[in-house]
ZALUM-654983 format. One record per residue (C-alpha): residue in three letters; x, y, z. Coordinates in nm, 3 decimals. Example, Ala and Ser with C-alpha at 12.3 -4.5 7.8 and 13.67 -1.06 7.14 Angstrom:
<recs>
REC  aa    east   north      up
REC ALA   1.230  -0.450   0.780
REC SER   1.367  -0.106   0.714
</recs>
This chain:
<recs>
REC  aa    east   north      up
REC MET   0.906   1.725   0.959
REC GLU   0.877   1.557   0.619
REC VAL   0.900   1.175   0.613
REC SER   0.903   0.960   0.306
REC ILE   0.668   0.651   0.275
REC LEU   0.654   0.384   0.003
REC PHE   0.343   0.168   0.008
REC VAL   0.405  -0.164  -0.168
REC CYS   0.148  -0.407  -0.295
REC SER   0.246  -0.766  -0.377
REC GLN   0.033  -0.756  -0.679
REC SER  -0.053  -0.477  -0.935
REC GLY  -0.054  -0.194  -0.685
REC ALA  -0.424  -0.124  -0.633
REC ARG  -0.404  -0.160  -0.259
REC SER  -0.091   0.060  -0.248
REC ARG  -0.275   0.323  -0.465
REC PHE  -0.559   0.350  -0.209
REC ALA  -0.299   0.376   0.084
REC HIS  -0.120   0.647  -0.115
REC ALA  -0.443   0.848  -0.182
REC TYR  -0.554   0.831   0.184
REC ALA  -0.204   0.920   0.308
REC ARG  -0.183   1.211   0.072
REC ARG  -0.530   1.324   0.193
REC LEU  -0.433   1.295   0.563
REC LEU  -0.061   1.399   0.570
REC GLY  -0.043   1.647   0.282
REC ASP   0.294   1.819   0.280
REC GLU   0.402   1.635   0.603
REC ALA   0.521   1.342   0.387
REC ARG   0.652   1.239   0.046
REC ILE   0.433   0.940  -0.040
REC GLU   0.488   0.695  -0.311
REC CYS   0.335   0.366  -0.412
REC ALA   0.447   0.056  -0.601
REC GLY   0.351  -0.287  -0.705
REC PHE   0.570  -0.583  -0.778
REC GLN   0.368  -0.657  -1.085
REC GLN   0.210  -0.446  -1.367
REC GLY  -0.166  -0.457  -1.402
REC GLU  -0.478  -0.259  -1.481
REC PHE  -0.765  -0.148  -1.257
REC GLY  -1.105  -0.271  -1.352
REC PRO  -1.443  -0.113  -1.316
REC LEU  -1.491  -0.235  -0.954
REC ILE  -1.179  -0.040  -0.842
REC ARG  -1.291   0.268  -1.032
REC ARG  -1.636   0.253  -0.872
REC ILE  -1.521   0.236  -0.517
REC MET  -1.256   0.512  -0.585
REC ASP  -1.531   0.731  -0.707
REC GLU  -1.756   0.657  -0.409
REC ASP  -1.488   0.788  -0.175
REC GLY  -1.378   1.076  -0.386
REC ILE  -1.036   0.920  -0.458
REC SER  -0.858   1.022  -0.781
REC PHE  -0.544   0.863  -0.918
REC PRO  -0.428   0.754  -1.259
REC LEU  -0.567   0.418  -1.353
REC GLU  -0.245   0.289  -1.501
REC SER  -0.020   0.077  -1.276
REC PRO   0.217   0.249  -1.042
REC LYS   0.589   0.225  -1.068
REC THR   0.737  -0.110  -0.964
REC VAL   0.965  -0.118  -0.652
REC PHE   1.257  -0.176  -0.897
REC GLU   1.174   0.155  -1.081
REC HIS   1.180   0.338  -0.754
REC PHE   1.520   0.187  -0.682
REC ALA   1.656   0.271  -1.030
REC ALA   1.557   0.628  -0.977
REC GLY   1.764   0.636  -0.663
REC GLN   1.472   0.700  -0.424
REC GLU   1.507   0.650  -0.048
REC PHE   1.233   0.605   0.204
REC ASP   1.191   0.630   0.576
REC TYR   0.909   0.384   0.580
REC VAL   0.806   0.095   0.351
REC VAL   0.461  -0.040   0.415
REC PHE   0.368  -0.378   0.271
REC LEU   0.006  -0.454   0.186
REC CYS  -0.012  -0.834   0.158
REC ASP  -0.277  -1.095   0.230
REC THR  -0.221  -1.407   0.438
REC ALA  -0.169  -1.619   0.128
REC MET   0.120  -1.387   0.011
REC MET   0.301  -1.361   0.348
REC ASP   0.590  -1.592   0.240
REC LEU   0.626  -1.385  -0.069
REC CYS   0.613  -1.055   0.129
REC GLN   0.887  -1.184   0.346
REC LEU   1.093  -1.243   0.032
REC LEU   0.989  -0.894  -0.101
REC GLN   1.107  -0.744   0.232
REC SER   1.442  -0.906   0.166
REC ASP   1.453  -0.751  -0.180
REC VAL   1.358  -0.409  -0.047
REC ASN   1.631  -0.436   0.215
REC GLU   1.892  -0.524  -0.057
REC LEU   1.749  -0.264  -0.305
REC PHE   1.724   0.037  -0.075
REC ASN   1.928  -0.064   0.233
REC GLN   1.870   0.286   0.374
REC GLY   1.753   0.180   0.732
REC GLU   1.394   0.225   0.638
REC VAL   1.140   0.107   0.880
REC LEU   0.938  -0.188   0.731
REC VAL   0.576  -0.231   0.822
REC ARG   0.337  -0.511   0.720
REC TRP  -0.033  -0.481   0.684
REC ALA  -0.250  -0.786   0.619
REC VAL  -0.488  -0.672   0.339
REC PRO  -0.662  -0.910   0.104
REC PRO  -0.626  -0.843  -0.271
REC PHE  -0.922  -0.715  -0.473
REC SER  -0.853  -0.998  -0.721
REC ASP  -0.966  -1.250  -0.464
REC LEU  -1.318  -1.121  -0.445
REC THR  -1.585  -1.371  -0.570
REC GLY  -1.960  -1.394  -0.584
REC SER  -2.223  -1.174  -0.729
REC ASP  -2.147  -0.821  -0.836
REC GLU  -2.309  -0.695  -0.515
REC GLU  -2.098  -0.938  -0.314
REC ARG  -1.785  -0.827  -0.477
REC LEU  -1.863  -0.460  -0.434
REC HIS  -1.934  -0.517  -0.070
REC GLY  -1.600  -0.692  -0.038
REC ALA  -1.414  -0.420  -0.225
REC ARG  -1.560  -0.148  -0.003
REC ALA  -1.451  -0.345   0.308
REC ILE  -1.091  -0.367   0.172
REC ARG  -1.087  -0.001   0.086
REC ASP  -1.224   0.103   0.416
REC GLY  -0.970  -0.120   0.603
REC ILE  -0.692   0.044   0.410
REC ARG  -0.823   0.384   0.501
REC ARG  -0.846   0.291   0.869
REC LYS  -0.486   0.163   0.862
REC VAL  -0.348   0.484   0.700
REC GLU  -0.533   0.690   0.962
REC GLU  -0.363   0.497   1.237
REC LEU  -0.031   0.525   1.058
REC ALA  -0.077   0.903   1.033
REC VAL  -0.141   0.934   1.411
REC GLN   0.167   0.713   1.478
REC LEU   0.387   0.914   1.253
REC ARG   0.282   1.239   1.419
REC ASN   0.325   1.090   1.770
REC GLY   0.654   0.917   1.675
REC THR   0.521   0.583   1.792
REC ILE   0.545   0.384   1.475
REC GLU   0.714   0.052   1.511
REC PRO   0.858  -0.190   1.251
REC SER   0.673  -0.515   1.189
REC THR   0.871  -0.805   1.333
REC ASP   0.603  -1.073   1.311
REC TRP   0.487  -1.164   0.964
REC LYS   0.187  -1.367   1.084
REC CYS  -0.161  -1.220   1.047
</recs>
């Protein structure tokens, strides 16, 4: 049973790229997995470092935007938003955009995940924070994989963290 999943990040797509990489690792051929951002951006050395630590490999250029996926006529069974609490209002608007763009009856899921760009402090503090974000994404994808296999995934109805 192949399902299709689009991971969407409200910024440049770094969080969705991690989710994509973990889902690909866990689900393999069970799913068609894509990722997108709503903005274009580049990944800095911190992102590259925590990718390397976990054996993650993906191109460093920004993923397609949600609009590019729509223009290509792609449809998805599940759309997973990776937004932080400060972006919840925007994510709700983005959900409306996705509904209008794809309108295919996809299941919408929201994960509260802080952006890497919000990390502050010393290099070591930022590295620690980035690892925590990466590891949190991995745990959420592991849970999603189990839910997909068990048929227990539910759409998000509450946009509060």
